[in-house]
C-alpha positions as CSV (number, residue, x, y, z in Angstrom):
1,M,150.3,142.8,35.0
2,E,150.6,146.1,36.7
3,D,152.0,146.0,40.2
4,V,149.6,146.1,43.1
5,R,151.7,148.5,45.1
6,I,153.1,151.6,43.4
7,L,156.0,152.9,45.4
8,L,158.2,156.0,45.3
9,S,161.8,156.1,46.4
10,E,163.0,158.3,49.3
11,Q,164.6,160.5,46.6
12,E,161.1,161.1,45.1
13,L,159.7,162.5,48.4
14,P,158.2,165.9,47.6
15,T,160.4,168.9,48.6
16,H,157.4,171.4,48.7
17,W,153.9,171.5,49.9
18,Y,151.2,172.8,47.5
19,N,149.3,176.0,48.4
20,V,146.0,176.0,46.6
21,Q,145.4,179.7,47.7
22,A,147.6,180.7,44.8
23,D,145.1,179.2,42.3
24,L,141.7,179.7,43.8
25,P,139.4,181.4,41.3
26,N,137.7,183.2,44.2
27,P,140.0,184.2,47.2
28,L,139.1,183.1,50.7
29,Q,137.2,185.6,52.8
30,P,139.4,186.9,55.7
31,P,138.9,185.6,59.3
32,L,137.1,187.9,61.6
33,N,137.9,188.9,65.2
34,P,135.6,186.8,67.5
35,R,134.8,189.8,69.7
36,T,134.6,192.8,67.3
37,G,133.7,191.1,64.0
38,E,136.4,193.2,62.3
39,I,138.9,191.6,59.8
40,M,141.5,189.9,61.9
41,A,145.2,190.8,61.5
42,P,147.6,187.9,61.6
43,D,149.4,189.5,64.5
44,E,146.3,188.9,66.7
45,L,147.0,185.2,66.5
46,K,150.6,185.3,67.7
47,K,149.5,184.4,71.2
48,I,148.7,180.9,70.1
49,F,150.6,180.3,66.8
50,P,154.3,180.7,65.8
51,E,155.1,183.3,63.1
52,A,156.1,180.6,60.5
53,L,152.6,179.0,60.7
54,L,150.9,182.3,60.5
55,Q,152.8,183.1,57.3
56,Q,151.8,179.8,55.8
57,E,148.2,180.5,56.8
58,M,148.2,183.7,54.7
59,A,150.6,182.6,52.0
60,S,150.0,183.4,48.3
61,E,152.9,181.5,46.6
62,P,151.9,178.1,45.1
63,D,154.8,176.0,46.5
64,I,156.2,176.2,50.1
65,E,159.4,174.4,50.9
66,I,159.4,171.6,53.4
67,P,162.2,172.1,56.0
68,D,165.0,169.4,55.9
69,E,164.3,168.4,59.5
70,V,160.7,167.8,58.7
71,R,161.5,165.8,55.5
72,E,163.9,163.6,57.5
73,L,161.1,162.7,59.9
74,Y,158.7,162.1,57.0
75,R,161.2,159.5,55.8
76,L,160.2,157.3,58.7
77,W,157.2,156.3,56.6
78,R,157.0,158.4,53.5
79,P,156.5,158.1,50.6
80,S,153.4,156.1,51.6
81,P,152.2,153.3,49.2
82,L,149.6,153.7,46.5
83,V,147.7,150.3,46.2
84,R,145.7,148.9,43.4
85,A,142.7,147.2,45.2
86,R,142.5,144.3,42.8
87,R,140.8,142.0,45.2
88,L,138.1,144.6,45.9
89,E,137.7,145.1,42.2
90,K,137.1,141.4,41.8
91,A,134.7,141.2,44.7
92,L,132.6,144.0,43.1
93,D,133.0,142.5,39.6
94,T,133.7,146.0,38.3
95,P,135.7,147.1,35.3
96,A,136.8,150.1,37.4
97,R,140.4,150.5,38.6
98,I,140.4,151.3,42.3
99,Y,143.5,152.8,43.9
100,Y,143.9,153.8,47.5
101,K,146.6,155.9,49.1
102,Y,147.4,154.2,52.4
103,E,148.3,156.7,55.2
104,G,147.9,154.0,57.9
105,V,151.6,153.1,57.5
106,S,152.6,156.2,59.5
107,P,154.0,155.6,63.0
108,A,150.9,157.2,64.4
109,G,148.6,155.1,62.2
110,S,147.0,157.9,60.2
111,H,147.6,160.9,58.0
112,K,147.7,163.3,60.9
113,L,151.4,163.0,61.4
114,N,151.9,164.9,58.1
115,T,151.0,168.2,59.9
116,A,151.8,167.3,63.5
117,I,155.6,167.1,62.6
118,P,155.9,170.5,61.0
119,Q,153.7,172.1,63.6
120,A,155.9,170.7,66.4
121,Y,159.0,171.8,64.4
122,Y,157.9,175.4,63.9
123,N,156.8,175.7,67.5
124,K,160.1,174.3,68.8
125,Q,161.9,176.8,66.5
126,A,159.9,179.6,68.1
127,G,160.9,178.6,71.7
128,I,157.6,177.1,72.7
129,K,157.7,174.5,75.5
130,R,154.2,173.0,75.4
131,L,151.4,172.4,72.9
132,A,147.7,172.2,73.8
133,T,145.2,170.6,71.4
134,E,141.9,168.8,71.0
135,T,141.2,165.4,69.5
136,G,138.1,163.6,68.4
137,A,138.8,159.9,67.7
138,G,142.3,160.3,69.0
139,Q,144.2,160.1,65.7
140,W,145.3,163.7,65.8
141,G,146.1,163.6,69.6
142,T,148.3,160.6,69.0
143,A,150.1,162.2,66.1
144,L,150.7,165.5,68.0
145,A,151.8,163.6,71.2
146,M,154.3,161.7,69.0
147,A,155.6,164.8,67.2
148,A,155.9,166.7,70.4
149,S,158.0,163.9,71.8
150,F,160.3,163.9,68.7
151,F,161.0,167.6,69.4
152,G,161.1,167.5,73.2
153,L,157.9,169.4,73.8
154,E,155.2,168.8,76.4
155,C,151.7,168.1,75.1
156,T,148.2,168.5,76.6
157,V,145.3,166.9,74.8
158,Y,141.6,167.6,75.4
159,M,139.9,164.5,74.0
160,V,136.1,164.5,73.2
161,K,134.5,162.6,76.1
162,V,132.5,160.2,74.0
163,S,135.7,159.1,72.1
164,Y,137.7,159.1,75.4
165,R,135.3,156.4,76.6
166,Q,134.9,154.5,73.2
167,K,138.6,154.5,72.3
168,P,140.7,154.0,75.5
169,Y,143.8,152.7,73.7
170,R,144.1,155.9,71.7
171,R,144.4,157.6,75.1
172,S,147.1,155.0,76.0
173,L,149.1,155.8,72.9
174,M,149.1,159.5,73.7
175,Q,150.2,158.8,77.2
176,I,153.0,156.5,76.0
177,F,154.4,159.5,74.1
178,G,154.2,161.7,77.3
179,A,151.0,163.6,76.7
180,E,148.5,164.6,79.4
181,V,145.0,163.6,78.2
182,Y,141.7,164.9,79.6
183,A,138.1,163.9,78.7
184,S,136.5,167.1,77.4
185,P,134.5,168.9,78.6
186,T,136.6,169.2,81.8
187,D,136.5,171.2,84.9
188,K,140.0,172.6,84.2
189,T,138.9,175.5,82.0
190,E,136.1,178.1,82.1
191,S,134.7,176.9,78.8
192,G,134.6,173.3,80.0
193,R,133.0,174.2,83.3
194,A,130.3,176.3,81.4
195,V,129.4,173.3,79.3
196,L,129.2,171.0,82.3
197,A,127.0,173.5,84.1
198,R,124.5,173.4,81.2
199,D,124.8,169.6,80.6
200,P,126.7,167.5,83.2
201,D,126.4,164.5,80.9
202,S,127.7,166.2,77.8
203,P,129.3,163.8,75.4
204,G,131.6,166.6,74.2
205,S,132.4,167.8,70.7
206,L,135.4,169.0,68.8
207,G,134.1,172.5,69.1
208,I,134.1,172.2,72.9
209,A,137.5,170.6,73.0
210,I,138.9,173.3,70.8
211,S,137.6,176.0,73.2
212,E,139.4,174.3,76.1
213,A,142.7,173.9,74.3
214,V,142.7,177.5,73.0
215,E,141.9,178.8,76.5
216,D,144.8,176.7,77.9
217,A,147.2,178.1,75.3
218,V,146.1,181.7,75.9
219,Q,146.6,181.5,79.6
220,H,150.2,180.1,79.5
221,P,152.9,182.1,77.7
222,D,155.1,179.0,77.1
223,T,152.2,177.2,75.4
224,N,150.8,177.4,71.9
225,Y,147.7,175.9,70.4
226,S,147.9,173.2,67.7
227,L,145.0,172.3,65.4
228,G,144.8,169.0,63.4
229,S,142.4,170.2,60.7
230,V,140.4,173.1,59.2
231,L,143.1,175.8,59.0
232,N,145.0,176.7,55.8
233,H,148.5,175.7,57.1
234,V,147.1,172.3,58.2
235,V,145.7,171.4,54.9
236,L,148.8,172.8,53.2
237,H,151.0,170.2,55.1
238,Q,148.6,167.4,54.1
239,T,149.0,168.0,50.3
240,I,152.1,165.7,50.4
241,I,149.5,162.9,50.1
242,G,148.1,164.1,46.8
243,L,151.4,165.1,45.4
244,E,152.8,161.6,46.0
245,A,149.7,160.0,44.6
246,Q,150.0,162.0,41.4
247,K,153.6,160.7,40.9
248,Q,152.5,157.2,41.6
249,L,149.5,157.2,39.3
250,E,151.7,158.6,36.6
251,K,154.0,155.5,37.0
252,A,150.9,153.3,36.8
253,G,149.8,155.1,33.6
254,H,146.5,156.3,34.9
255,Y,144.8,159.5,35.9
256,P,141.8,159.4,38.2
257,D,138.2,160.0,37.0
258,T,137.1,160.3,40.6
259,V,139.0,161.3,43.7
260,I,137.4,160.6,47.1
261,A,138.2,161.2,50.7
262,C,136.3,161.5,54.0
263,S,135.7,164.9,55.5
264,G,135.4,166.2,59.0
265,G,137.4,169.4,59.3
266,G,139.0,168.8,55.9
267,S,142.6,167.9,56.4
268,N,142.3,164.4,55.1
269,F,140.2,165.4,52.1
270,C,142.3,168.4,51.2
271,G,145.5,166.4,51.5
272,L,144.5,164.1,48.7
273,A,142.3,166.4,46.7
274,L,144.1,169.7,46.4
275,P,146.8,168.7,43.9
276,F,144.0,167.4,41.7
277,V,142.0,170.6,42.2
278,R,145.1,172.4,40.9
279,D,144.8,170.2,37.7
280,K,141.1,171.1,37.3
281,I,141.9,174.9,37.6
282,R,145.1,175.0,35.6
283,A,144.7,172.2,33.1
284,G,140.9,171.9,32.8
285,K,140.8,168.3,34.1
286,R,137.2,167.0,34.5
287,T,137.9,164.8,37.5
288,R,135.1,164.4,40.0
289,I,136.4,165.2,43.5
290,L,134.1,164.0,46.3
291,A,134.2,164.8,50.0
292,V,132.3,162.2,52.1
293,E,130.8,162.9,55.5
294,P,128.5,161.3,58.0
295,T,124.7,161.9,57.9
296,A,125.0,162.6,61.7
297,C,127.2,165.7,61.0
298,P,126.4,166.9,57.5
299,S,128.1,170.3,57.5
300,L,128.9,170.2,53.7
301,T,125.7,168.6,52.5
302,K,123.2,170.4,54.7
303,G,125.2,173.3,56.4
304,K,125.2,177.0,55.5
305,F,128.0,178.8,53.8
306,T,128.6,181.7,56.2
307,Y,130.9,183.1,58.9
308,D,131.0,181.0,62.0
309,F,133.2,180.3,65.0
310,G,135.5,177.3,65.0
311,D,134.7,176.5,68.6
312,E,131.8,176.3,71.1
313,A,133.0,179.1,73.4
314,H,133.7,181.5,70.6
315,L,137.3,182.0,71.4
316,T,138.5,181.4,67.8
317,P,138.2,183.7,64.8
318,R,135.0,183.5,62.7
319,M,135.8,181.8,59.4
320,M,133.8,181.6,56.2
321,M,132.8,178.0,55.9
322,Y,130.0,175.4,55.6
323,T,128.7,175.0,59.1
324,L,125.9,173.6,61.2
325,G,126.6,176.1,64.0
326,S,129.3,176.1,66.6
327,D,127.0,175.0,69.4
328,F,126.0,171.8,67.5
329,V,126.9,168.6,69.4
330,P,126.8,165.7,67.0
331,P,125.6,162.2,68.0
332,G,128.3,159.9,69.4
333,I,129.0,158.1,66.1
334,H,132.2,155.9,66.0
335,A,133.8,158.1,63.3
336,G,134.8,160.5,66.0
337,G,137.2,162.4,63.7
338,L,134.3,163.5,61.6
339,R,132.2,165.0,64.4
340,Y,132.9,168.6,63.6
341,H,130.3,171.3,63.0
342,G,132.1,173.1,60.2
343,A,134.6,172.5,57.4
344,S,137.9,174.0,56.3
345,P,137.5,177.5,54.6
346,I,139.5,176.2,51.6
347,E,137.3,173.1,51.3
348,S,134.2,175.2,51.8
349,Q,135.2,177.7,49.1
350,L,135.9,174.9,46.6
351,L,132.5,173.4,47.3
352,H,130.8,176.8,47.0
353,D,132.5,177.3,43.6
354,G,131.5,173.9,42.3
355,L,135.1,172.5,42.0
356,I,134.3,169.7,44.4
357,E,131.2,167.7,45.5
358,A,129.9,166.4,48.8
359,K,128.0,163.3,49.9
360,A,126.8,161.9,53.2
361,Y,126.3,158.3,54.5
362,G,124.9,156.7,57.6
363,Q,127.3,154.6,59.6
364,L,125.6,151.2,58.8
365,A,126.4,151.6,55.1
366,V,129.9,152.8,56.0
367,F,130.7,149.8,58.2
368,E,129.2,147.4,55.6
369,A,131.8,148.8,53.1
370,A,134.5,148.7,55.7
371,V,134.0,145.0,56.3
372,L,133.8,144.3,52.6
373,F,137.1,146.1,52.1
374,A,138.8,144.3,55.1
375,R,137.8,140.9,53.7
376,A,139.0,141.7,50.3
377,E,142.2,143.8,51.0
378,G,143.2,142.5,54.4
379,I,143.3,146.0,56.1
380,V,140.8,147.0,58.8
381,P,140.1,150.6,58.0
382,A,139.4,153.4,60.5
383,P,135.7,154.4,60.6
384,E,136.5,157.8,59.2
385,S,138.3,156.4,56.1
386,S,135.4,153.9,55.7
387,H,133.2,156.8,54.5
388,A,135.6,157.1,51.5
389,I,135.5,153.4,51.0
390,R,131.7,153.4,50.8
391,A,131.7,156.1,48.2
392,A,134.4,154.3,46.2
393,V,132.4,151.1,46.3
394,D,129.4,152.9,45.0
395,E,131.4,154.5,42.2
396,A,132.8,151.1,41.2
397,L,129.3,149.6,41.1
398,A,128.1,152.5,39.0
399,A,131.0,151.8,36.6
400,R,129.9,148.2,36.4
401,E,126.4,149.2,35.5
402,A,127.7,151.6,32.8
403,G,130.4,149.2,31.6
404,E,133.1,151.8,32.0
405,A,136.7,151.3,33.1
406,R,136.9,154.3,35.3
407,T,139.9,155.0,37.6
408,I,138.9,155.7,41.2
409,L,141.3,157.0,43.8
410,F,140.5,157.3,47.5
411,N,142.4,158.1,50.7
412,L,142.7,155.3,53.3
413,S,143.8,157.8,55.9
414,G,144.2,155.4,58.8
415,H,143.8,151.9,60.1
416,G,141.1,150.7,62.5
417,F,143.1,148.5,64.8
418,L,142.1,150.7,67.8
419,D,138.5,151.0,66.6
420,L,137.5,147.4,67.1
421,S,134.8,148.3,69.7
422,A,133.0,150.0,66.8
423,Y,133.3,146.8,64.7
424,D,132.1,144.7,67.6
425,A,129.0,146.9,67.8
426,Y,128.4,146.6,64.0
427,L,128.9,142.8,63.9
428,A,126.6,142.4,66.9
429,G,123.9,144.4,65.2
430,E,124.0,147.1,67.9
431,L,125.2,149.9,65.7
432,Q,122.5,152.4,64.6
433,D,122.3,155.1,62.0
434,S,122.1,158.7,63.2
435,G,120.8,161.5,61.1
436,L,119.9,165.2,61.5
437,D,116.1,165.7,61.3
438,D,114.8,168.7,59.4
439,A,113.4,170.5,62.4
440,T,116.7,170.4,64.3
441,L,118.6,171.4,61.1
442,Q,116.4,174.4,60.6
443,E,116.7,175.4,64.2
444,L,120.5,175.2,63.9
445,L,120.7,177.1,60.7
446,A,118.4,179.9,61.9
447,K,120.9,180.8,64.5
448,L,123.6,181.5,61.9
449,P,124.2,184.9,60.4
């Protein structure tokens, strides 16, 4: 019988990240200056990003070498395991083969460390002393605080207020690694104070927290901004997930019919999916590639493909993406990492071109699948990752109905050990679905260009 865990040796750790920009059938639209609306030159972003990351943001070559110092730190947990979910298959009575790439083995507990380490590395090389960032559920903030500690950098994190309250132990983790953590919106920045003046009880959003972190970075010459999702260089670093998964599936003798990952800003999804997108473009593979988001924040499934700001205060460049509008504040669902109004330009372009698909679920269905998975496989998944589990379960049930032995791959991007308050609410019957009604949706979309 095939092994349950398909492992790679340290010697098989990828030496390069994959840059999908080299293969896109339609190139990305350029970012625009937030004030003038003109095409933005990379030099305009040097106030908040190091040169090396700006080069990666605009890169056209397909393979970008991973620095040796970054690879050495990756070896703390990489290559991560690919697991055949045999007990889940049995529970579903499905002929489908279900695999998951488990990123929860990282020291930070999620996939976010894959980009936090290179971002901290390149900033250290550039002489930066401090990094400012935002975080939703706290996975990104934890990863960057850890990476900053590895390289002797200070770190300031603006954590979305609703998650700051829901997930206090994420805050504790960041502080263990030396980070300052503030509940956003704060009274420490102009953008935060403006939000509080409009709504003193604002639950916050990633768009608001991004505004605060960018403002902080711009005002301090020794500080750069660091983003955990959306941007091209971020999703580039995450492709190590899919590159490893391809090697592991080859060892198992299978190729996926369906690739699934949850989607907020897009780093998790792109990390697993982009190497398989390459196969669709270059080799004509017919794999379904599915991004899964919450119905409470359906940027891919109900948003508009247009230029929009990445933050609430309009300090960031305008990017071409699927968006609900930069002033949209999603309900306080427990999948805090998916509460973002827009999506990665790369992910958005792929969806617009029909190379990937998108689907949305309410959180009750998501937590139902999470508990099923935990009882079968013994891992409590993060609420974000549980969106991918829900879709994988549905795909496996569809395979059962069709009598087809499909191969399904999904990304289990983090564990849920610090999300147990969400599980408490679900098990107590206190969790509710949140959606976006048509009237509110139309009002949001009407504001977009």
